[in-house]
C-alpha atoms as an extended CHARMM CRD file, in Angstrom:
* protein
*
       228  EXT
         1         1  MET       CA             90.6690000000      109.0520000000       87.7930000000  PROA      1               0.0000000000
         2         2  HSD       CA             92.6470000000      106.4850000000       85.8610000000  PROA      2               0.0000000000
         3         3  ALA       CA             95.8870000000      105.5970000000       87.6500000000  PROA      3               0.0000000000
         4         4  VAL       CA             98.6850000000      103.3690000000       86.3700000000  PROA      4               0.0000000000
         5         5  ILE       CA            100.5690000000      101.7760000000       89.2780000000  PROA      5               0.0000000000
         6         6  THR       CA            103.8370000000       99.9470000000       88.7220000000  PROA      6               0.0000000000
         7         7  GLY       CA            105.2520000000       97.2690000000       90.9990000000  PROA      7               0.0000000000
         8         8  ALA       CA            101.6860000000       96.2400000000       91.7510000000  PROA      8               0.0000000000
         9         9  SER       CA            102.0970000000       92.5230000000       92.3700000000  PROA      9               0.0000000000
        10        10  GLN       CA            102.8620000000       92.7410000000       96.0800000000  PROA      10              0.0000000000
        11        11  GLY       CA            103.6560000000       94.9710000000       99.0190000000  PROA      11              0.0000000000
        12        12  LEU       CA            102.9860000000       98.6720000000       98.6310000000  PROA      12              0.0000000000
        13        13  GLY       CA            102.0100000000       98.4790000000       94.9670000000  PROA      13              0.0000000000
        14        14  ARG       CA             99.3180000000       95.9300000000       95.6390000000  PROA      14              0.0000000000
        15        15  ALA       CA             98.0530000000       97.9260000000       98.6240000000  PROA      15              0.0000000000
        16        16  LEU       CA             97.7260000000      100.9670000000       96.3500000000  PROA      16              0.0000000000
        17        17  VAL       CA             95.7430000000       98.9920000000       93.7780000000  PROA      17              0.0000000000
        18        18  GLU       CA             93.4270000000       97.7410000000       96.4910000000  PROA      18              0.0000000000
        19        19  GLY       CA             93.0040000000      101.0250000000       98.3530000000  PROA      19              0.0000000000
        20        20  LEU       CA             93.1890000000      104.0220000000       96.0000000000  PROA      20              0.0000000000
        21        21  GLY       CA             90.4310000000      105.5840000000       93.9730000000  PROA      21              0.0000000000
        22        22  ASP       CA             86.6770000000      105.4740000000       94.3130000000  PROA      22              0.0000000000
        23        23  LYS       CA             83.7830000000      103.7720000000       92.5790000000  PROA      23              0.0000000000
        24        24  GLY       CA             83.9680000000      104.5880000000       88.8980000000  PROA      24              0.0000000000
        25        25  ASP       CA             87.7480000000      105.0940000000       88.8790000000  PROA      25              0.0000000000
        26        26  ARG       CA             90.1430000000      102.7980000000       87.0210000000  PROA      26              0.0000000000
        27        27  LEU       CA             93.3580000000      101.3880000000       88.4420000000  PROA      27              0.0000000000
        28        28  THR       CA             95.8020000000       99.6450000000       86.1200000000  PROA      28              0.0000000000
        29        29  GLY       CA             98.3740000000       97.5380000000       87.9240000000  PROA      29              0.0000000000
        30        30  VAL       CA            101.6640000000       96.7950000000       86.1920000000  PROA      30              0.0000000000
        31        31  SER       CA            103.6790000000       93.7640000000       87.2580000000  PROA      31              0.0000000000
        32        32  ARG       CA            105.7960000000       90.9440000000       85.8890000000  PROA      32              0.0000000000
        33        33  GLY       CA            102.9610000000       88.5220000000       86.5620000000  PROA      33              0.0000000000
        34        34  ARG       CA             99.2340000000       89.1940000000       86.5800000000  PROA      34              0.0000000000
        35        35  VAL       CA             97.6770000000       89.1950000000       90.0620000000  PROA      35              0.0000000000
        36        36  VAL       CA             94.0490000000       88.1340000000       89.8270000000  PROA      36              0.0000000000
        37        37  THR       CA             93.3840000000       88.0390000000       93.5650000000  PROA      37              0.0000000000
        38        38  ALA       CA             93.8200000000       91.7770000000       94.1720000000  PROA      38              0.0000000000
        39        39  ARG       CA             90.4930000000       93.5870000000       94.3530000000  PROA      39              0.0000000000
        40        40  SER       CA             89.6300000000       97.2080000000       94.9850000000  PROA      40              0.0000000000
        41        41  ARG       CA             88.1530000000       97.8130000000       98.4320000000  PROA      41              0.0000000000
        42        42  VAL       CA             86.3730000000      100.9040000000       97.1160000000  PROA      42              0.0000000000
        43        43  LYS       CA             84.8760000000       99.1850000000       94.0290000000  PROA      43              0.0000000000
        44        44  ALA       CA             87.1380000000      100.8920000000       91.5130000000  PROA      44              0.0000000000
        45        45  GLU       CA             87.7220000000       99.0440000000       88.2460000000  PROA      45              0.0000000000
        46        46  VAL       CA             90.9950000000       97.0890000000       88.3440000000  PROA      46              0.0000000000
        47        47  ASP       CA             92.8930000000       95.7210000000       85.3700000000  PROA      47              0.0000000000
        48        48  TRP       CA             96.4240000000       94.4300000000       84.8790000000  PROA      48              0.0000000000
        49        49  ILE       CA             99.2670000000       94.7610000000       82.4250000000  PROA      49              0.0000000000
        50        50  THR       CA            102.1420000000       92.2950000000       82.4540000000  PROA      50              0.0000000000
        51        51  ALA       CA            105.4750000000       94.0310000000       81.8890000000  PROA      51              0.0000000000
        52        52  ASP       CA            108.9870000000       93.4680000000       83.1990000000  PROA      52              0.0000000000
        53        53  LEU       CA            110.5400000000       96.7530000000       84.3160000000  PROA      53              0.0000000000
        54        54  SER       CA            114.0430000000       95.3020000000       84.1770000000  PROA      54              0.0000000000
        55        55  ASP       CA            113.8790000000       96.4160000000       80.5400000000  PROA      55              0.0000000000
        56        56  GLY       CA            112.3020000000       99.8440000000       80.7170000000  PROA      56              0.0000000000
        57        57  GLU       CA            112.1400000000      100.3660000000       76.9590000000  PROA      57              0.0000000000
        58        58  VAL       CA            110.2750000000       97.1450000000       76.2700000000  PROA      58              0.0000000000
        59        59  ALA       CA            108.0660000000       97.6360000000       79.3390000000  PROA      59              0.0000000000
        60        60  SER       CA            107.0830000000      101.1330000000       78.1770000000  PROA      60              0.0000000000
        61        61  GLU       CA            106.1720000000       99.8580000000       74.7140000000  PROA      61              0.0000000000
        62        62  THR       CA            104.1660000000       97.0050000000       76.2470000000  PROA      62              0.0000000000
        63        63  LEU       CA            102.3460000000       99.4040000000       78.5430000000  PROA      63              0.0000000000
        64        64  LEU       CA            101.3620000000      101.8050000000       75.7670000000  PROA      64              0.0000000000
        65        65  SER       CA            100.1610000000       98.9630000000       73.5590000000  PROA      65              0.0000000000
        66        66  ALA       CA             98.0920000000       97.3930000000       76.3450000000  PROA      66              0.0000000000
        67        67  LEU       CA             96.4820000000      100.7040000000       77.2650000000  PROA      67              0.0000000000
        68        68  GLY       CA             95.1190000000      101.0890000000       73.7630000000  PROA      68              0.0000000000
        69        69  ASN       CA             93.5670000000      104.5290000000       73.4270000000  PROA      69              0.0000000000
        70        70  ALA       CA             93.2430000000      105.0500000000       77.1930000000  PROA      70              0.0000000000
        71        71  CYS       CA             94.8160000000      108.2120000000       78.6170000000  PROA      71              0.0000000000
        72        72  PRO       CA             95.5570000000      107.8420000000       82.3450000000  PROA      72              0.0000000000
        73        73  ASP       CA             95.7880000000      111.0030000000       84.4070000000  PROA      73              0.0000000000
        74        74  VAL       CA             97.9320000000      109.5010000000       87.2030000000  PROA      74              0.0000000000
        75        75  LEU       CA            101.1950000000      107.5250000000       87.0680000000  PROA      75              0.0000000000
        76        76  ILE       CA            102.5230000000      106.0480000000       90.3010000000  PROA      76              0.0000000000
        77        77  CYS       CA            106.1040000000      104.8390000000       89.8370000000  PROA      77              0.0000000000
        78        78  ASN       CA            106.5130000000      102.2860000000       92.5840000000  PROA      78              0.0000000000
        79        79  VAL       CA            109.7650000000      100.8410000000       91.2660000000  PROA      79              0.0000000000
        80        80  GLY       CA            112.6190000000       99.8150000000       93.4740000000  PROA      80              0.0000000000
        81        81  ILE       CA            115.0710000000       97.0040000000       94.0690000000  PROA      81              0.0000000000
        82        82  TRP       CA            118.0390000000       97.0620000000       96.4060000000  PROA      82              0.0000000000
        83        83  GLU       CA            121.3840000000       95.3600000000       96.8280000000  PROA      83              0.0000000000
        84        84  SER       CA            121.3380000000       91.6680000000       97.7440000000  PROA      84              0.0000000000
        85        85  ARG       CA            122.6450000000       92.3570000000      101.2690000000  PROA      85              0.0000000000
        86        86  ALA       CA            120.9790000000       95.7450000000      101.7190000000  PROA      86              0.0000000000
        87        87  PHE       CA            119.6680000000       96.4740000000      105.2320000000  PROA      87              0.0000000000
        88        88  GLU       CA            121.6710000000       93.5430000000      106.5970000000  PROA      88              0.0000000000
        89        89  GLU       CA            124.4640000000       93.9520000000      109.1390000000  PROA      89              0.0000000000
        90        90  ASP       CA            126.9820000000       92.4770000000      106.7100000000  PROA      90              0.0000000000
        91        91  TYR       CA            126.1410000000       94.8360000000      103.8240000000  PROA      91              0.0000000000
        92        92  ASP       CA            129.3480000000       95.9310000000      102.0720000000  PROA      92              0.0000000000
        93        93  PHE       CA            129.4100000000       98.1900000000       99.0120000000  PROA      93              0.0000000000
        94        94  LEU       CA            132.7530000000       96.7050000000       97.9920000000  PROA      94              0.0000000000
        95        95  SER       CA            131.0750000000       93.3130000000       97.6190000000  PROA      95              0.0000000000
        96        96  ASP       CA            128.4200000000       94.5440000000       95.1600000000  PROA      96              0.0000000000
        97        97  THR       CA            129.1050000000       93.2790000000       91.6520000000  PROA      97              0.0000000000
        98        98  PRO       CA            129.1270000000       95.6300000000       88.6560000000  PROA      98              0.0000000000
        99        99  GLY       CA            126.2190000000       93.6980000000       87.1580000000  PROA      99              0.0000000000
       100       100  GLU       CA            124.1730000000       94.0900000000       90.3280000000  PROA      100             0.0000000000
       101       101  LEU       CA            124.8150000000       97.8340000000       90.4220000000  PROA      101             0.0000000000
       102       102  ARG       CA            123.9240000000       98.2920000000       86.7520000000  PROA      102             0.0000000000
       103       103  ARG       CA            120.6810000000       96.3380000000       87.1410000000  PROA      103             0.0000000000
       104       104  LEU       CA            119.6730000000       98.3790000000       90.1830000000  PROA      104             0.0000000000
       105       105  VAL       CA            120.2470000000      101.6680000000       88.3490000000  PROA      105             0.0000000000
       106       106  ASP       CA            118.4750000000      100.4010000000       85.2190000000  PROA      106             0.0000000000
       107       107  ILE       CA            115.3530000000       99.4280000000       87.1420000000  PROA      107             0.0000000000
       108       108  ASN       CA            115.2180000000      102.2150000000       89.7320000000  PROA      108             0.0000000000
       109       109  ILE       CA            116.2460000000      105.1550000000       87.5350000000  PROA      109             0.0000000000
       110       110  THR       CA            116.2660000000      104.2990000000       83.8290000000  PROA      110             0.0000000000
       111       111  SER       CA            112.9000000000      102.5090000000       83.8660000000  PROA      111             0.0000000000
       112       112  THR       CA            111.3660000000      105.4080000000       85.7860000000  PROA      112             0.0000000000
       113       113  LEU       CA            112.6080000000      107.8990000000       83.1850000000  PROA      113             0.0000000000
       114       114  LEU       CA            111.3710000000      105.7970000000       80.2830000000  PROA      114             0.0000000000
       115       115  LEU       CA            107.9470000000      105.2100000000       81.8430000000  PROA      115             0.0000000000
       116       116  CYS       CA            107.4710000000      108.9200000000       82.5150000000  PROA      116             0.0000000000
       117       117  GLN       CA            108.5490000000      109.7910000000       78.9810000000  PROA      117             0.0000000000
       118       118  ALA       CA            106.2520000000      107.1930000000       77.4450000000  PROA      118             0.0000000000
       119       119  LEU       CA            103.1330000000      108.1340000000       79.4100000000  PROA      119             0.0000000000
       120       120  LEU       CA            103.5550000000      111.9110000000       79.5440000000  PROA      120             0.0000000000
       121       121  PRO       CA            101.8310000000      112.6110000000       76.2010000000  PROA      121             0.0000000000
       122       122  ARG       CA             98.7270000000      110.8360000000       77.5030000000  PROA      122             0.0000000000
       123       123  LEU       CA             98.8820000000      112.3420000000       80.9690000000  PROA      123             0.0000000000
       124       124  LEU       CA             99.0980000000      115.8280000000       79.4940000000  PROA      124             0.0000000000
       125       125  THR       CA             95.7800000000      115.4540000000       77.6830000000  PROA      125             0.0000000000
       126       126  HSD       CA             94.1300000000      116.1870000000       81.0430000000  PROA      126             0.0000000000
       127       127  ARG       CA             93.6840000000      119.5970000000       82.6390000000  PROA      127             0.0000000000
       128       128  LYS       CA             95.6020000000      118.3110000000       85.6640000000  PROA      128             0.0000000000
       129       129  SER       CA             97.7130000000      115.1670000000       85.7090000000  PROA      129             0.0000000000
       130       130  HSD       CA             99.9260000000      113.6720000000       88.3600000000  PROA      130             0.0000000000
       131       131  ILE       CA            103.1300000000      111.6630000000       88.5990000000  PROA      131             0.0000000000
       132       132  ILE       CA            103.9450000000      110.1860000000       91.9940000000  PROA      132             0.0000000000
       133       133  LEU       CA            107.4470000000      108.8130000000       92.5060000000  PROA      133             0.0000000000
       134       134  ILE       CA            107.8430000000      106.4020000000       95.4130000000  PROA      134             0.0000000000
       135       135  GLY       CA            111.2360000000      107.0000000000       96.9610000000  PROA      135             0.0000000000
       136       136  SER       CA            112.5970000000      106.0780000000      100.3690000000  PROA      136             0.0000000000
       137       137  THR       CA            113.9050000000      107.7350000000      103.5050000000  PROA      137             0.0000000000
       138       138  SER       CA            117.1900000000      106.1010000000      102.4590000000  PROA      138             0.0000000000
       139       139  GLY       CA            117.3370000000      108.6490000000       99.6520000000  PROA      139             0.0000000000
       140       140  ARG       CA            117.0280000000      111.6630000000      101.9290000000  PROA      140             0.0000000000
       141       141  PRO       CA            120.0850000000      113.7630000000      102.8810000000  PROA      141             0.0000000000
       142       142  HSD       CA            121.8290000000      112.4780000000      106.0130000000  PROA      142             0.0000000000
       143       143  ALA       CA            119.6060000000      109.3870000000      106.0150000000  PROA      143             0.0000000000
       144       144  GLY       CA            122.1200000000      107.3860000000      107.9950000000  PROA      144             0.0000000000
       145       145  ARG       CA            122.0850000000      104.3400000000      105.7010000000  PROA      145             0.0000000000
       146       146  PRO       CA            125.1610000000      102.7690000000      104.0070000000  PROA      146             0.0000000000
       147       147  GLU       CA            123.4720000000      101.2500000000      100.9190000000  PROA      147             0.0000000000
       148       148  VAL       CA            125.1960000000      103.2650000000       98.2070000000  PROA      148             0.0000000000
       149       149  ALA       CA            123.3790000000      102.3260000000       94.9970000000  PROA      149             0.0000000000
       150       150  PHE       CA            119.9170000000      102.1050000000       96.5300000000  PROA      150             0.0000000000
       151       151  GLY       CA            120.3040000000      105.4130000000       98.3360000000  PROA      151             0.0000000000
       152       152  ALA       CA            121.6360000000      107.0960000000       95.2050000000  PROA      152             0.0000000000
       153       153  SER       CA            118.7960000000      105.7700000000       93.0460000000  PROA      153             0.0000000000
       154       154  LYS       CA            116.1500000000      107.0190000000       95.4520000000  PROA      154             0.0000000000
       155       155  HSD       CA            117.8850000000      110.3710000000       95.8650000000  PROA      155             0.0000000000
       156       156  ALA       CA            117.7750000000      110.7240000000       92.0690000000  PROA      156             0.0000000000
       157       157  LEU       CA            113.9760000000      110.7620000000       92.1160000000  PROA      157             0.0000000000
       158       158  ASN       CA            113.9500000000      114.2800000000       93.5440000000  PROA      158             0.0000000000
       159       159  GLY       CA            116.0360000000      115.4620000000       90.6020000000  PROA      159             0.0000000000
       160       160  ILE       CA            113.6910000000      113.7820000000       88.1460000000  PROA      160             0.0000000000
       161       161  ALA       CA            110.6890000000      115.3450000000       89.8800000000  PROA      161             0.0000000000
       162       162  ASP       CA            112.1760000000      118.8460000000       89.9550000000  PROA      162             0.0000000000
       163       163  ALA       CA            112.9690000000      118.7840000000       86.2340000000  PROA      163             0.0000000000
       164       164  LEU       CA            109.5810000000      117.3650000000       85.2470000000  PROA      164             0.0000000000
       165       165  ARG       CA            107.7980000000      120.0720000000       87.2230000000  PROA      165             0.0000000000
       166       166  GLU       CA            109.6540000000      122.8750000000       85.5170000000  PROA      166             0.0000000000
       167       167  GLY       CA            109.2780000000      121.3290000000       82.0820000000  PROA      167             0.0000000000
       168       168  PHE       CA            105.5400000000      120.7060000000       82.3110000000  PROA      168             0.0000000000
       169       169  ARG       CA            104.1790000000      122.9530000000       85.0700000000  PROA      169             0.0000000000
       170       170  GLN       CA            102.3140000000      125.1470000000       82.5770000000  PROA      170             0.0000000000
       171       171  ARG       CA            100.6110000000      122.0820000000       81.1530000000  PROA      171             0.0000000000
       172       172  GLY       CA             99.0700000000      121.0750000000       84.4640000000  PROA      172             0.0000000000
       173       173  LEU       CA            101.4760000000      118.3510000000       85.5770000000  PROA      173             0.0000000000
       174       174  ALA       CA            101.8950000000      117.8460000000       89.3170000000  PROA      174             0.0000000000
       175       175  VAL       CA            104.8300000000      115.7470000000       90.5070000000  PROA      175             0.0000000000
       176       176  THR       CA            105.0740000000      114.3750000000       94.0300000000  PROA      176             0.0000000000
       177       177  CYS       CA            107.9390000000      112.4850000000       95.6630000000  PROA      177             0.0000000000
       178       178  LEU       CA            106.8860000000      110.2800000000       98.5690000000  PROA      178             0.0000000000
       179       179  HSD       CA            109.6940000000      108.9400000000      100.7530000000  PROA      179             0.0000000000
       180       180  PRO       CA            108.3980000000      106.2750000000      103.1630000000  PROA      180             0.0000000000
       181       181  GLY       CA            110.5370000000      104.6300000000      105.7960000000  PROA      181             0.0000000000
       182       182  TYR       CA            110.5890000000      100.9320000000      106.6020000000  PROA      182             0.0000000000
       183       183  LEU       CA            107.2480000000       99.4100000000      105.5760000000  PROA      183             0.0000000000
       184       184  ALA       CA            105.4550000000       96.5430000000      107.2590000000  PROA      184             0.0000000000
       185       185  THR       CA            105.2080000000       93.4150000000      105.1290000000  PROA      185             0.0000000000
       186       186  SER       CA            102.6620000000       91.6490000000      107.3260000000  PROA      186             0.0000000000
       187       187  ASP       CA             99.6490000000       92.5210000000      109.4350000000  PROA      187             0.0000000000
       188       188  GLU       CA            101.5590000000       91.8950000000      112.6530000000  PROA      188             0.0000000000
       189       189  PRO       CA            101.7710000000       95.2000000000      114.5930000000  PROA      189             0.0000000000
       190       190  ASP       CA            105.2990000000       96.5910000000      114.8720000000  PROA      190             0.0000000000
       191       191  ALA       CA            105.8610000000      100.1520000000      116.0820000000  PROA      191             0.0000000000
       192       192  SER       CA            109.1330000000      100.3550000000      114.1380000000  PROA      192             0.0000000000
       193       193  LEU       CA            107.3940000000       99.7220000000      110.7850000000  PROA      193             0.0000000000
       194       194  ILE       CA            104.8790000000      101.7720000000      108.7990000000  PROA      194             0.0000000000
       195       195  PRO       CA            101.5810000000      100.0640000000      107.9250000000  PROA      195             0.0000000000
       196       196  LEU       CA            100.9440000000      100.0280000000      104.1880000000  PROA      196             0.0000000000
       197       197  GLN       CA             97.5460000000      101.5680000000      104.8580000000  PROA      197             0.0000000000
       198       198  ASP       CA             99.2720000000      104.7320000000      106.1100000000  PROA      198             0.0000000000
       199       199  VAL       CA            100.8570000000      105.2270000000      102.6940000000  PROA      199             0.0000000000
       200       200  VAL       CA             97.5240000000      104.5560000000      100.9880000000  PROA      200             0.0000000000
       201       201  SER       CA             95.8390000000      107.1400000000      103.2290000000  PROA      201             0.0000000000
       202       202  VAL       CA             98.4780000000      109.7680000000      102.4510000000  PROA      202             0.0000000000
       203       203  LEU       CA             98.1970000000      109.2420000000       98.6990000000  PROA      203             0.0000000000
       204       204  ARG       CA             94.4040000000      109.3280000000       98.7920000000  PROA      204             0.0000000000
       205       205  CYS       CA             94.7520000000      112.8060000000      100.3020000000  PROA      205             0.0000000000
       206       206  VAL       CA             97.3690000000      113.8890000000       97.7450000000  PROA      206             0.0000000000
       207       207  LEU       CA             95.1910000000      112.7710000000       94.8390000000  PROA      207             0.0000000000
       208       208  ALA       CA             92.0910000000      114.4730000000       96.2450000000  PROA      208             0.0000000000
       209       209  LEU       CA             93.5680000000      117.9880000000       96.0430000000  PROA      209             0.0000000000
       210       210  SER       CA             92.1240000000      120.5730000000       93.6720000000  PROA      210             0.0000000000
       211       211  GLU       CA             93.7160000000      121.7390000000       90.4350000000  PROA      211             0.0000000000
       212       212  SER       CA             95.1940000000      124.7060000000       92.3060000000  PROA      212             0.0000000000
       213       213  SER       CA             97.6480000000      122.8420000000       94.5390000000  PROA      213             0.0000000000
       214       214  PHE       CA             99.8580000000      119.8070000000       94.8410000000  PROA      214             0.0000000000
       215       215  VAL       CA            102.1670000000      118.1760000000       97.3580000000  PROA      215             0.0000000000
       216       216  ARG       CA            105.7810000000      118.6020000000       96.2960000000  PROA      216             0.0000000000
       217       217  GLU       CA            107.4660000000      116.1230000000       98.6470000000  PROA      217             0.0000000000
       218       218  LEU       CA            106.4780000000      113.9570000000      101.5820000000  PROA      218             0.0000000000
       219       219  VAL       CA            108.7760000000      112.1810000000      104.0310000000  PROA      219             0.0000000000
       220       220  LEU       CA            106.9660000000      109.4540000000      105.9650000000  PROA      220             0.0000000000
       221       221  PRO       CA            109.2380000000      107.8180000000      108.5520000000  PROA      221             0.0000000000
       222       222  ALA       CA            108.1070000000      105.5810000000      111.3610000000  PROA      222             0.0000000000
       223       223  LEU       CA            107.5930000000      107.4890000000      114.5870000000  PROA      223             0.0000000000
       224       224  ALA       CA            110.1180000000      105.2040000000      116.2730000000  PROA      224             0.0000000000
       225       225  ASP       CA            112.8060000000      105.8520000000      113.6490000000  PROA      225             0.0000000000
       226       226  THR       CA            115.4790000000      107.8270000000      115.5100000000  PROA      226             0.0000000000
       227       227  ARG       CA            117.0890000000      108.9620000000      112.2300000000  PROA      227             0.0000000000
       228       228  PHE       CA            114.2560000000      111.4450000000      111.7430000000  PROA      228             0.0000000000
């Protein structure tokens, strides 16, 4: 397996770089700054590409150039920013600036589309290839969250996934949407937050499936989350 993982500098992306794959696999992390301290716990080969996803077109060109002749079989789009006051009690959609909304859509949706388009020709050289889109429970119907732009951008991932499946199903492309809930950002136990390792474990299972099946969509809320 050769997986390209975006948003790999910290949080979930970094956990995926450190925890996915097996010995002999290759994991390419994509981030604005190279992270030299991240190491695979399973002795997979790890390399890094520096690209800023705020400009999806330039980032896609940078990614293809840096990959050289390599043809990954897995793309994990872990891209996502949110409004400046998102998830705060004083969040107010009416206070979001037009520039903030445009930037959020450009990064969360446009960059995802451009990355998929850029890498698809290489992914499709394999008998089975996989795109995994990291969404959010905030993008699920009746999610109970007020963040308009963030919720809309994560909801859009299901539409992207559905269209990609139908366009490339006969060429062996599997597309999975994973919608995690609130993720833990530290090692301190908190029953209301999902450990990053849980997401890694789920994706290890998804990627281990045979050529005959795939996981269409996964919703992974915290057990204590009363919205689900």
